[in-house]
Backbone as XML, in Angstrom:
<?xml version="1.0"?>
<chain id="A" units="angstrom">
  <residue number="1" name="MET">
    <atom name="N" x="58.454" y="-5.510" z="-16.470"/>
    <atom name="CA" x="57.857" y="-6.078" z="-15.153"/>
    <atom name="C" x="58.362" y="-7.060" z="-14.844"/>
  </residue>
  <residue number="2" name="ASP">
    <atom name="N" x="58.844" y="-6.777" z="-13.071"/>
    <atom name="CA" x="59.284" y="-7.811" z="-12.557"/>
    <atom name="C" x="58.326" y="-8.904" z="-12.055"/>
  </residue>
  <residue number="3" name="LEU">
    <atom name="N" x="58.783" y="-9.697" z="-11.448"/>
    <atom name="CA" x="57.896" y="-10.948" z="-10.859"/>
    <atom name="C" x="56.958" y="-10.668" z="-9.978"/>
  </residue>
  <residue number="4" name="LEU">
    <atom name="N" x="57.252" y="-10.089" z="-8.773"/>
    <atom name="CA" x="56.540" y="-9.036" z="-7.735"/>
    <atom name="C" x="55.591" y="-8.545" z="-8.430"/>
  </residue>
  <residue number="5" name="GLN">
    <atom name="N" x="55.579" y="-7.527" z="-9.471"/>
    <atom name="CA" x="54.686" y="-6.928" z="-10.185"/>
    <atom name="C" x="53.471" y="-7.808" z="-10.808"/>
  </residue>
  <residue number="6" name="ARG">
    <atom name="N" x="53.981" y="-8.620" z="-11.593"/>
    <atom name="CA" x="53.409" y="-9.922" z="-12.060"/>
    <atom name="C" x="52.332" y="-10.625" z="-11.346"/>
  </residue>
  <residue number="7" name="ARG">
    <atom name="N" x="53.173" y="-10.990" z="-10.040"/>
    <atom name="CA" x="52.251" y="-11.563" z="-9.253"/>
    <atom name="C" x="51.041" y="-10.822" z="-8.578"/>
  </residue>
  <residue number="8" name="LEU">
    <atom name="N" x="51.155" y="-9.608" z="-8.208"/>
    <atom name="CA" x="50.484" y="-8.638" z="-7.895"/>
    <atom name="C" x="49.374" y="-7.903" z="-8.868"/>
  </residue>
  <residue number="9" name="VAL">
    <atom name="N" x="49.513" y="-8.351" z="-10.266"/>
    <atom name="CA" x="48.665" y="-8.059" z="-11.056"/>
    <atom name="C" x="47.738" y="-9.466" z="-11.251"/>
  </residue>
  <residue number="10" name="TRP">
    <atom name="N" x="48.561" y="-10.424" z="-11.373"/>
    <atom name="CA" x="47.462" y="-11.389" z="-11.626"/>
    <atom name="C" x="46.490" y="-12.179" z="-10.176"/>
  </residue>
  <residue number="11" name="ASN">
    <atom name="N" x="47.036" y="-11.877" z="-8.877"/>
    <atom name="CA" x="46.623" y="-12.326" z="-7.996"/>
    <atom name="C" x="45.625" y="-11.355" z="-6.894"/>
  </residue>
  <residue number="12" name="VAL">
    <atom name="N" x="45.535" y="-9.725" z="-6.968"/>
    <atom name="CA" x="45.309" y="-8.902" z="-6.746"/>
    <atom name="C" x="44.337" y="-8.621" z="-7.342"/>
  </residue>
  <residue number="13" name="LEU">
    <atom name="N" x="44.010" y="-8.265" z="-8.701"/>
    <atom name="CA" x="43.387" y="-7.755" z="-9.415"/>
    <atom name="C" x="42.045" y="-8.612" z="-9.638"/>
  </residue>
  <residue number="14" name="PRO">
    <atom name="N" x="41.851" y="-9.819" z="-9.948"/>
    <atom name="CA" x="41.308" y="-10.583" z="-9.909"/>
    <atom name="C" x="40.424" y="-10.821" z="-8.367"/>
  </residue>
  <residue number="15" name="THR">
    <atom name="N" x="41.022" y="-10.664" z="-7.498"/>
    <atom name="CA" x="40.275" y="-10.738" z="-6.243"/>
    <atom name="C" x="39.345" y="-9.484" z="-6.092"/>
  </residue>
  <residue number="16" name="VAL">
    <atom name="N" x="40.044" y="-8.399" z="-6.337"/>
    <atom name="CA" x="39.342" y="-7.098" z="-6.509"/>
    <atom name="C" x="38.190" y="-6.994" z="-7.500"/>
  </residue>
  <residue number="17" name="VAL">
    <atom name="N" x="38.186" y="-7.854" z="-8.400"/>
    <atom name="CA" x="37.049" y="-7.685" z="-9.297"/>
    <atom name="C" x="36.259" y="-8.716" z="-8.676"/>
  </residue>
  <residue number="18" name="VAL">
    <atom name="N" x="36.168" y="-9.815" z="-8.166"/>
    <atom name="CA" x="35.460" y="-10.845" z="-7.419"/>
    <atom name="C" x="34.414" y="-10.053" z="-6.329"/>
  </residue>
  <residue number="19" name="LEU">
    <atom name="N" x="35.486" y="-9.292" z="-5.456"/>
    <atom name="CA" x="34.778" y="-8.540" z="-4.558"/>
    <atom name="C" x="34.299" y="-7.436" z="-4.881"/>
  </residue>
  <residue number="20" name="GLY">
    <atom name="N" x="34.210" y="-6.531" z="-6.177"/>
    <atom name="CA" x="33.274" y="-6.038" z="-6.466"/>
    <atom name="C" x="32.166" y="-6.175" z="-6.860"/>
  </residue>
  <residue number="21" name="ILE">
    <atom name="N" x="32.298" y="-7.232" z="-7.745"/>
    <atom name="CA" x="30.982" y="-7.924" z="-8.150"/>
    <atom name="C" x="30.141" y="-8.493" z="-7.202"/>
  </residue>
  <residue number="22" name="LEU">
    <atom name="N" x="30.825" y="-9.088" z="-5.815"/>
    <atom name="CA" x="29.837" y="-9.539" z="-4.903"/>
    <atom name="C" x="29.252" y="-8.434" z="-4.493"/>
  </residue>
  <residue number="23" name="TYR">
    <atom name="N" x="29.830" y="-7.282" z="-3.867"/>
    <atom name="CA" x="29.385" y="-6.221" z="-3.333"/>
    <atom name="C" x="28.111" y="-5.747" z="-4.327"/>
  </residue>
  <residue number="24" name="LEU">
    <atom name="N" x="28.354" y="-5.492" z="-5.586"/>
    <atom name="CA" x="27.510" y="-4.971" z="-6.072"/>
    <atom name="C" x="25.610" y="-6.129" z="-6.229"/>
  </residue>
  <residue number="25" name="ALA">
    <atom name="N" x="26.551" y="-7.777" z="-6.395"/>
    <atom name="CA" x="25.420" y="-8.382" z="-6.261"/>
    <atom name="C" x="24.648" y="-8.303" z="-5.131"/>
  </residue>
  <residue number="26" name="VAL">
    <atom name="N" x="25.161" y="-7.962" z="-3.778"/>
    <atom name="CA" x="24.661" y="-8.128" z="-2.494"/>
    <atom name="C" x="23.761" y="-6.536" z="-1.952"/>
  </residue>
  <residue number="27" name="TRP">
    <atom name="N" x="24.602" y="-5.670" z="-2.235"/>
    <atom name="CA" x="24.138" y="-4.080" z="-1.702"/>
    <atom name="C" x="23.998" y="-2.995" z="-3.104"/>
  </residue>
  <residue number="28" name="GLY">
    <atom name="N" x="24.220" y="-3.686" z="-4.255"/>
    <atom name="CA" x="24.045" y="-2.402" z="-5.480"/>
    <atom name="C" x="22.451" y="-2.461" z="-5.533"/>
  </residue>
  <residue number="29" name="ASP">
    <atom name="N" x="22.742" y="-1.425" z="-6.759"/>
    <atom name="CA" x="20.912" y="-0.864" z="-7.070"/>
    <atom name="C" x="20.029" y="-2.027" z="-7.304"/>
  </residue>
  <residue number="30" name="ASN">
    <atom name="N" x="20.309" y="-2.724" z="-8.047"/>
    <atom name="CA" x="19.696" y="-4.423" z="-8.058"/>
    <atom name="C" x="19.912" y="-5.376" z="-6.974"/>
  </residue>
  <residue number="31" name="GLY">
    <atom name="N" x="20.572" y="-5.464" z="-6.079"/>
    <atom name="CA" x="21.099" y="-6.261" z="-5.330"/>
    <atom name="C" x="20.417" y="-7.022" z="-4.343"/>
  </residue>
  <residue number="32" name="LEU">
    <atom name="N" x="20.413" y="-8.136" z="-3.845"/>
    <atom name="CA" x="19.542" y="-8.686" z="-2.885"/>
    <atom name="C" x="18.815" y="-7.916" z="-2.295"/>
  </residue>
  <residue number="33" name="VAL">
    <atom name="N" x="19.483" y="-6.979" z="-1.431"/>
    <atom name="CA" x="18.949" y="-6.397" z="-0.160"/>
    <atom name="C" x="18.072" y="-5.361" z="-0.776"/>
  </residue>
  <residue number="34" name="ARG">
    <atom name="N" x="18.028" y="-4.856" z="-2.121"/>
    <atom name="CA" x="17.044" y="-4.017" z="-2.513"/>
    <atom name="C" x="16.013" y="-5.065" z="-2.965"/>
  </residue>
  <residue number="35" name="ARG">
    <atom name="N" x="16.110" y="-5.846" z="-3.411"/>
    <atom name="CA" x="14.850" y="-6.835" z="-4.044"/>
    <atom name="C" x="14.095" y="-7.168" z="-2.127"/>
  </residue>
  <residue number="36" name="GLY">
    <atom name="N" x="14.713" y="-7.417" z="-1.510"/>
    <atom name="CA" x="14.165" y="-7.912" z="-0.032"/>
    <atom name="C" x="13.356" y="-6.695" z="0.478"/>
  </residue>
  <residue number="37" name="GLU">
    <atom name="N" x="13.315" y="-5.409" z="-0.284"/>
    <atom name="CA" x="12.993" y="-4.320" z="0.298"/>
    <atom name="C" x="11.887" y="-4.039" z="-0.524"/>
  </residue>
  <residue number="38" name="LEU">
    <atom name="N" x="12.390" y="-4.376" z="-2.024"/>
    <atom name="CA" x="10.718" y="-4.029" z="-2.725"/>
    <atom name="C" x="9.889" y="-5.358" z="-2.612"/>
  </residue>
  <residue number="39" name="SER">
    <atom name="N" x="10.406" y="-6.445" z="-2.268"/>
    <atom name="CA" x="9.283" y="-7.383" z="-1.777"/>
    <atom name="C" x="8.519" y="-6.962" z="-0.584"/>
  </residue>
  <residue number="40" name="ALA">
    <atom name="N" x="8.976" y="-6.689" z="0.347"/>
    <atom name="CA" x="8.129" y="-5.799" z="1.376"/>
    <atom name="C" x="7.303" y="-4.790" z="1.265"/>
  </residue>
  <residue number="41" name="ASP">
    <atom name="N" x="7.624" y="-4.231" z="0.245"/>
    <atom name="CA" x="6.674" y="-3.289" z="-0.151"/>
    <atom name="C" x="6.087" y="-3.582" z="-1.329"/>
  </residue>
  <residue number="42" name="LEU">
    <atom name="N" x="6.012" y="-4.660" z="-1.895"/>
    <atom name="CA" x="4.885" y="-5.166" z="-2.680"/>
    <atom name="C" x="3.896" y="-5.659" z="-2.133"/>
  </residue>
  <residue number="43" name="VAL">
    <atom name="N" x="4.050" y="-6.566" z="-0.775"/>
    <atom name="CA" x="3.226" y="-7.193" z="0.134"/>
    <atom name="C" x="2.205" y="-6.177" z="0.719"/>
  </residue>
  <residue number="44" name="LYS">
    <atom name="N" x="3.325" y="-4.865" z="1.024"/>
    <atom name="CA" x="2.378" y="-3.702" z="1.637"/>
    <atom name="C" x="1.469" y="-3.545" z="0.909"/>
  </residue>
  <residue number="45" name="ALA">
    <atom name="N" x="1.765" y="-3.170" z="-0.329"/>
    <atom name="CA" x="0.802" y="-2.620" z="-1.630"/>
    <atom name="C" x="-0.370" y="-3.393" z="-1.536"/>
  </residue>
  <residue number="46" name="GLU">
    <atom name="N" x="0.049" y="-4.550" z="-1.637"/>
    <atom name="CA" x="-1.316" y="-5.622" z="-2.412"/>
    <atom name="C" x="-2.144" y="-5.622" z="-0.988"/>
  </residue>
  <residue number="47" name="ARG">
    <atom name="N" x="-2.051" y="-5.718" z="0.114"/>
    <atom name="CA" x="-2.598" y="-5.554" z="1.079"/>
    <atom name="C" x="-3.574" y="-4.196" z="1.047"/>
  </residue>
  <residue number="48" name="ARG">
    <atom name="N" x="-3.117" y="-3.113" z="0.911"/>
    <atom name="CA" x="-3.503" y="-1.676" z="0.993"/>
    <atom name="C" x="-4.566" y="-2.183" z="-0.337"/>
  </residue>
  <residue number="49" name="LEU">
    <atom name="N" x="-4.165" y="-2.372" z="-1.445"/>
    <atom name="CA" x="-5.292" y="-2.650" z="-2.406"/>
    <atom name="C" x="-6.487" y="-3.685" z="-1.984"/>
  </residue>
  <residue number="50" name="GLU">
    <atom name="N" x="-6.141" y="-4.823" z="-1.312"/>
    <atom name="CA" x="-7.234" y="-5.292" z="-1.170"/>
    <atom name="C" x="-8.287" y="-4.571" z="-0.132"/>
  </residue>
  <residue number="51" name="THR">
    <atom name="N" x="-7.761" y="-4.107" z="0.930"/>
    <atom name="CA" x="-8.498" y="-3.150" z="1.740"/>
    <atom name="C" x="-9.008" y="-2.126" z="1.143"/>
  </residue>
  <residue number="52" name="ILE">
    <atom name="N" x="-8.751" y="-1.504" z="-0.149"/>
    <atom name="CA" x="-9.223" y="-0.676" z="-1.026"/>
    <atom name="C" x="-10.581" y="-1.032" z="-2.114"/>
  </residue>
  <residue number="53" name="ARG">
    <atom name="N" x="-10.013" y="-2.397" z="-2.376"/>
    <atom name="CA" x="-11.268" y="-3.151" z="-2.933"/>
    <atom name="C" x="-12.182" y="-3.358" z="-2.234"/>
  </residue>
  <residue number="54" name="ARG">
    <atom name="N" x="-11.896" y="-3.846" z="-1.021"/>
    <atom name="CA" x="-13.344" y="-4.229" z="-0.079"/>
    <atom name="C" x="-13.896" y="-2.970" z="0.124"/>
  </residue>
  <residue number="55" name="GLU">
    <atom name="N" x="-13.488" y="-1.737" z="0.822"/>
    <atom name="CA" x="-13.952" y="-0.753" z="0.875"/>
    <atom name="C" x="-14.692" y="-0.102" z="-0.561"/>
  </residue>
  <residue number="56" name="ASN">
    <atom name="N" x="-14.386" y="-0.416" z="-1.672"/>
    <atom name="CA" x="-14.920" y="-0.136" z="-3.126"/>
    <atom name="C" x="-16.117" y="-0.874" z="-3.041"/>
  </residue>
  <residue number="57" name="ALA">
    <atom name="N" x="-16.214" y="-2.279" z="-2.970"/>
    <atom name="CA" x="-17.402" y="-3.105" z="-2.889"/>
    <atom name="C" x="-18.177" y="-2.552" z="-2.157"/>
  </residue>
  <residue number="58" name="SER">
    <atom name="N" x="-17.720" y="-2.076" z="-0.890"/>
    <atom name="CA" x="-19.256" y="-1.816" z="0.076"/>
    <atom name="C" x="-19.669" y="-0.440" z="-0.076"/>
  </residue>
  <residue number="59" name="LEU">
    <atom name="N" x="-19.163" y="0.355" z="-0.884"/>
    <atom name="CA" x="-19.572" y="1.595" z="-1.073"/>
    <atom name="C" x="-20.462" y="1.214" z="-2.755"/>
  </residue>
  <residue number="60" name="GLU">
    <atom name="N" x="-19.855" y="0.357" z="-3.478"/>
    <atom name="CA" x="-20.837" y="0.311" z="-4.815"/>
    <atom name="C" x="-22.035" y="-0.553" z="-4.072"/>
  </residue>
  <residue number="61" name="ARG">
    <atom name="N" x="-22.128" y="-1.754" z="-2.947"/>
    <atom name="CA" x="-23.321" y="-1.903" z="-2.585"/>
    <atom name="C" x="-24.223" y="-0.757" z="-1.879"/>
  </residue>
  <residue number="62" name="GLU">
    <atom name="N" x="-23.695" y="-0.022" z="-1.160"/>
    <atom name="CA" x="-24.570" y="1.253" z="-0.936"/>
    <atom name="C" x="-24.962" y="1.780" z="-1.957"/>
  </residue>
  <residue number="63" name="VAL">
    <atom name="N" x="-24.359" y="2.380" z="-2.750"/>
    <atom name="CA" x="-24.745" y="3.038" z="-4.090"/>
    <atom name="C" x="-25.936" y="2.162" z="-4.627"/>
  </residue>
  <residue number="64" name="ALA">
    <atom name="N" x="-25.826" y="0.875" z="-4.646"/>
    <atom name="CA" x="-26.914" y="0.325" z="-5.171"/>
    <atom name="C" x="-28.458" y="0.435" z="-4.644"/>
  </residue>
  <residue number="65" name="ARG">
    <atom name="N" x="-27.992" y="-0.268" z="-3.275"/>
    <atom name="CA" x="-29.121" y="0.305" z="-2.239"/>
    <atom name="C" x="-29.764" y="1.340" z="-2.320"/>
  </residue>
  <residue number="66" name="LEU">
    <atom name="N" x="-28.850" y="2.595" z="-2.345"/>
    <atom name="CA" x="-29.540" y="3.919" z="-2.555"/>
    <atom name="C" x="-30.555" y="4.457" z="-3.642"/>
  </residue>
  <residue number="67" name="ALA">
    <atom name="N" x="-29.929" y="3.503" z="-4.784"/>
    <atom name="CA" x="-30.807" y="3.575" z="-6.153"/>
    <atom name="C" x="-31.889" y="2.813" z="-6.121"/>
  </residue>
  <residue number="68" name="ASP">
    <atom name="N" x="-32.018" y="1.777" z="-5.243"/>
    <atom name="CA" x="-33.330" y="0.842" z="-5.369"/>
    <atom name="C" x="-34.191" y="0.808" z="-4.378"/>
  </residue>
  <residue number="69" name="ASP">
    <atom name="N" x="-33.883" y="1.412" z="-3.346"/>
    <atom name="CA" x="-34.485" y="0.687" z="-2.067"/>
    <atom name="C" x="-35.091" y="2.278" z="-1.179"/>
  </residue>
  <residue number="70" name="PRO">
    <atom name="N" x="-36.424" y="2.162" z="-1.320"/>
    <atom name="CA" x="-36.744" y="4.155" z="-0.705"/>
    <atom name="C" x="-36.687" y="4.237" z="0.497"/>
  </residue>
  <residue number="71" name="ILE">
    <atom name="N" x="-36.526" y="2.910" z="0.983"/>
    <atom name="CA" x="-36.512" y="3.209" z="2.891"/>
    <atom name="C" x="-34.921" y="3.564" z="2.896"/>
  </residue>
  <residue number="72" name="THR">
    <atom name="N" x="-34.357" y="2.938" z="1.913"/>
    <atom name="CA" x="-32.449" y="3.476" z="2.598"/>
    <atom name="C" x="-32.576" y="4.878" z="1.861"/>
  </residue>
  <residue number="73" name="GLN">
    <atom name="N" x="-32.956" y="5.304" z="1.024"/>
    <atom name="CA" x="-33.222" y="6.922" z="0.411"/>
    <atom name="C" x="-33.621" y="7.863" z="1.112"/>
  </residue>
  <residue number="74" name="ARG">
    <atom name="N" x="-34.789" y="7.479" z="1.946"/>
    <atom name="CA" x="-35.339" y="8.133" z="3.315"/>
    <atom name="C" x="-34.297" y="8.255" z="4.500"/>
  </residue>
  <residue number="75" name="ARG">
    <atom name="N" x="-33.833" y="7.017" z="4.648"/>
    <atom name="CA" x="-32.778" y="7.214" z="5.917"/>
    <atom name="C" x="-31.689" y="7.929" z="5.673"/>
  </residue>
  <residue number="76" name="ALA">
    <atom name="N" x="-30.807" y="7.802" z="3.865"/>
    <atom name="CA" x="-29.774" y="8.813" z="3.904"/>
    <atom name="C" x="-30.381" y="10.293" z="3.996"/>
  </residue>
  <residue number="77" name="ALA">
    <atom name="N" x="-31.283" y="10.340" z="3.707"/>
    <atom name="CA" x="-31.810" y="11.784" z="3.505"/>
    <atom name="C" x="-31.743" y="12.215" z="5.065"/>
  </residue>
  <residue number="78" name="ALA">
    <atom name="N" x="-32.591" y="11.402" z="6.068"/>
    <atom name="CA" x="-32.761" y="12.009" z="7.115"/>
    <atom name="C" x="-31.231" y="12.301" z="8.179"/>
  </residue>
  <residue number="79" name="GLU">
    <atom name="N" x="-30.411" y="11.711" z="7.763"/>
    <atom name="CA" x="-28.936" y="11.447" z="8.204"/>
    <atom name="C" x="-28.111" y="12.547" z="7.655"/>
  </residue>
  <residue number="80" name="GLU">
    <atom name="N" x="-27.979" y="12.715" z="6.381"/>
    <atom name="CA" x="-27.501" y="13.488" z="6.013"/>
    <atom name="C" x="-28.217" y="15.212" z="5.475"/>
  </residue>
  <residue number="81" name="LEU">
    <atom name="N" x="-29.372" y="14.799" z="5.369"/>
    <atom name="CA" x="-29.605" y="16.465" z="5.516"/>
    <atom name="C" x="-30.678" y="16.486" z="6.317"/>
  </residue>
  <residue number="82" name="LEU">
    <atom name="N" x="-31.065" y="15.964" z="7.196"/>
    <atom name="CA" x="-31.925" y="16.386" z="8.339"/>
    <atom name="C" x="-33.335" y="16.151" z="8.105"/>
  </residue>
  <residue number="83" name="LEU">
    <atom name="N" x="-33.671" y="15.417" z="6.717"/>
    <atom name="CA" x="-34.878" y="15.551" z="6.133"/>
    <atom name="C" x="-35.757" y="14.401" z="6.951"/>
  </residue>
  <residue number="84" name="VAL">
    <atom name="N" x="-36.785" y="14.833" z="7.703"/>
    <atom name="CA" x="-37.417" y="13.955" z="7.810"/>
    <atom name="C" x="-39.138" y="14.150" z="7.640"/>
  </residue>
  <residue number="85" name="PRO">
    <atom name="N" x="-39.815" y="13.118" z="7.853"/>
    <atom name="CA" x="-41.259" y="12.789" z="7.594"/>
    <atom name="C" x="-42.069" y="13.769" z="8.601"/>
  </residue>
  <residue number="86" name="ALA">
    <atom name="N" x="-42.824" y="14.266" z="8.166"/>
    <atom name="CA" x="-44.029" y="14.912" z="8.928"/>
    <atom name="C" x="-44.262" y="14.555" z="10.261"/>
  </residue>
  <residue number="87" name="HIS">
    <atom name="N" x="-44.261" y="15.214" z="11.297"/>
    <atom name="CA" x="-44.748" y="14.983" z="12.455"/>
    <atom name="C" x="-43.967" y="13.965" z="12.955"/>
  </residue>
  <residue number="88" name="SER">
    <atom name="N" x="-42.464" y="14.256" z="12.582"/>
    <atom name="CA" x="-41.341" y="13.380" z="13.325"/>
    <atom name="C" x="-40.704" y="13.855" z="13.899"/>
  </residue>
  <residue number="89" name="THR">
    <atom name="N" x="-39.807" y="13.331" z="15.254"/>
    <atom name="CA" x="-39.302" y="14.178" z="16.086"/>
    <atom name="C" x="-37.707" y="13.664" z="15.440"/>
  </residue>
  <residue number="90" name="LEU">
    <atom name="N" x="-37.071" y="14.924" z="15.398"/>
    <atom name="CA" x="-35.493" y="14.264" z="15.242"/>
    <atom name="C" x="-35.035" y="14.750" z="16.061"/>
  </residue>
  <residue number="91" name="TYR">
    <atom name="N" x="-33.878" y="14.107" z="16.613"/>
    <atom name="CA" x="-32.784" y="13.953" z="17.960"/>
    <atom name="C" x="-31.369" y="14.251" z="17.502"/>
  </residue>
  <residue number="92" name="ARG">
    <atom name="N" x="-30.628" y="15.215" z="17.725"/>
    <atom name="CA" x="-29.505" y="15.561" z="17.442"/>
    <atom name="C" x="-28.379" y="15.482" z="18.640"/>
  </residue>
  <residue number="93" name="PHE">
    <atom name="N" x="-27.555" y="14.876" z="18.614"/>
    <atom name="CA" x="-26.424" y="14.850" z="19.483"/>
    <atom name="C" x="-25.295" y="15.329" z="19.362"/>
  </residue>
  <residue number="94" name="PRO">
    <atom name="N" x="-24.624" y="15.945" z="20.036"/>
    <atom name="CA" x="-23.258" y="16.331" z="20.074"/>
    <atom name="C" x="-22.405" y="15.486" z="19.270"/>
  </residue>
  <residue number="95" name="SER">
    <atom name="N" x="-21.159" y="15.321" z="18.414"/>
    <atom name="CA" x="-20.552" y="14.453" z="18.129"/>
    <atom name="C" x="-19.384" y="14.250" z="19.311"/>
  </residue>
  <residue number="96" name="GLY">
    <atom name="N" x="-19.133" y="12.978" z="19.656"/>
    <atom name="CA" x="-18.220" y="12.439" z="20.723"/>
    <atom name="C" x="-19.294" y="11.918" z="22.022"/>
  </residue>
  <residue number="97" name="THR">
    <atom name="N" x="-20.584" y="12.242" z="21.955"/>
    <atom name="CA" x="-21.340" y="11.901" z="22.975"/>
    <atom name="C" x="-21.558" y="10.482" z="22.922"/>
  </residue>
  <residue number="98" name="PRO">
    <atom name="N" x="-21.414" y="9.727" z="24.135"/>
    <atom name="CA" x="-21.709" y="8.286" z="23.896"/>
    <atom name="C" x="-23.037" y="7.979" z="23.877"/>
  </residue>
</chain>
């Protein structure tokens, strides 16, 4: 191996290896760019989870009211099943009416 080949191996090869490692550290499957994307996805998922938890708590409160409060039961029956007490008037409006 002549001097030029030895210099090429000892100078270029380590540079290529370091650049390859740097590329993988930034743009690889577990690189900095991918970690940033995953962090943003995690924030979105946590926001959605919080929204779902609030909605779930609201529905649990509504279920508890329906189980315990007869007035709420009658109101729900009137709204959902169109059941109204005798001698009452029920007004129905088309959807989208202001």
